[in-house]
Structures are given as structure tokens and as C-alpha cells.
C-alpha positions as CSV (number, residue, x, y, z in Angstrom):
1,M,20.7,17.2,-18.3
2,Q,17.1,16.3,-17.9
3,Q,14.7,19.0,-17.1
4,L,12.1,18.4,-14.3
5,N,8.6,19.6,-14.6
6,H,6.7,20.8,-11.6
7,T,5.4,17.4,-10.6
8,D,8.9,15.9,-10.7
9,G,10.3,18.8,-8.7
10,F,7.6,18.4,-6.1
11,R,8.3,14.6,-5.8
12,Q,12.0,15.4,-5.5
13,L,11.3,17.8,-2.7
14,L,9.1,15.3,-0.9
15,V,11.8,12.7,-1.2
16,T,14.4,15.0,0.1
17,V,12.3,16.1,3.1
18,S,11.2,12.5,3.8
19,V,14.7,11.1,3.8
20,A,15.9,14.0,5.9
21,L,13.2,13.4,8.5
22,L,13.9,9.7,8.4
23,F,17.6,10.2,9.2
24,T,16.9,12.9,11.8
25,A,14.3,10.8,13.6
26,G,16.6,7.7,13.6
27,A,19.4,9.8,14.9
28,D,17.5,11.2,17.8
29,S,16.1,7.8,19.0
30,V,19.5,6.0,18.8
31,G,21.8,8.8,19.9
32,H,23.9,8.8,16.7
33,L,23.8,11.5,14.2
34,Y,23.9,10.6,10.5
35,T,24.3,13.2,7.8
36,D,21.5,13.5,5.2
37,P,22.8,11.7,2.1
38,L,20.8,14.1,-0.2
39,I,22.5,17.2,1.0
40,N,25.1,18.2,-1.6
41,S,24.5,15.0,-3.5
42,P,24.5,15.0,-7.3
43,T,21.3,15.7,-9.1
44,T,21.3,12.3,-10.8
45,F,21.4,10.6,-7.4
46,Q,18.5,12.7,-6.2
47,Q,16.5,11.9,-9.3
48,R,17.2,8.2,-8.9
49,V,16.0,8.3,-5.3
50,A,12.8,10.1,-6.5
51,Q,12.3,7.5,-9.2
52,M,12.8,4.7,-6.7
53,T,10.2,6.3,-4.4
54,S,7.8,6.6,-7.3
55,L,8.3,3.0,-8.3
56,E,7.8,1.9,-4.7
57,A,4.5,3.7,-4.5
58,E,3.4,2.2,-7.8
59,T,4.3,-1.3,-6.6
60,R,2.3,-0.7,-3.4
61,R,-0.8,0.4,-5.5
62,F,-0.4,-2.6,-7.8
63,E,-0.2,-5.1,-4.9
64,R,-3.1,-3.5,-3.1
65,N,-5.2,-3.6,-6.3
66,M,-4.2,-7.3,-6.9
67,A,-5.2,-8.2,-3.3
68,I,-8.6,-6.5,-3.8
69,A,-9.0,-8.3,-7.2
70,T,-8.0,-11.6,-5.7
71,A,-10.4,-11.2,-2.8
72,A,-13.2,-10.3,-5.2
73,A,-12.5,-13.3,-7.4
74,A,-12.5,-15.6,-4.3
75,R,-15.8,-14.2,-3.2
76,L,-17.3,-14.9,-6.7
77,K,-15.9,-18.4,-6.7
78,R,-17.4,-19.4,-3.4
79,K,-20.4,-21.7,-3.6
80,P,-23.6,-20.2,-2.3
81,P,-24.7,-21.7,1.0
82,T,-26.9,-24.8,0.6
83,T,-30.5,-24.4,1.6
84,T,-31.8,-26.9,4.0
85,T,-35.5,-27.7,4.3
86,T,-37.0,-26.6,7.5
87,T,-40.0,-28.1,9.0
88,T,-42.9,-25.8,9.6
89,T,-45.1,-25.8,12.7
90,A,-47.9,-27.4,10.7
91,N,-45.7,-30.2,9.6
92,T,-44.4,-30.7,13.1
93,A,-48.0,-30.8,14.5
94,A,-49.1,-33.3,11.9
95,R,-46.1,-35.5,12.6
96,D,-46.6,-35.4,16.4
97,S,-50.3,-36.4,16.3
């Protein structure tokens, strides 16, 4: 059996609490009561749920960073605004006379 360090144990606890809250909140709003799948479940199942949660968080971070990088690259790719020549008041006065 694989030993968990403190970080993994904390993640597992967070997953257990999150899933329990999710099922409890869903049960109250619909009127049905679902049992928590993590209660009395095998340790391997709980570890897999924790691993999936970790991978989901990693995917979200990756996608957020990719969106930021894509936006930055698009900003750099944009052409600078073209400068138009403006007439000064002296040029306007000389032209009008």
C-alpha cells in the first residue's frame, strides 16, 4: 500500500469534504438524499478521486496560463496604430488666407 505524506493526506481530506458537501447540497435542493460515495469506500478509490482532483486543478492552471500567453502574444502581434498627419493652426491659417 502506498503511504501518503501530509500534503496528500490533506488533499484527500479536502476531496472527501468537498464531495460530501457537493452531495449534501445537491440533496437538499432537489429533495433527494444521496449517500456520500467516499464513506466506507476503499482507500484506492479515495486516492484516485484525490488524483483526479489534482489533475483537474493542474489542467485549469495550464489552460489559464495558455490563455494569458495567447492574449499576450496577440497583443505583441498587433500592428501599432498608424499615425496620421494633423494640420496645425498655423497651416490652417496659411491655407485659409
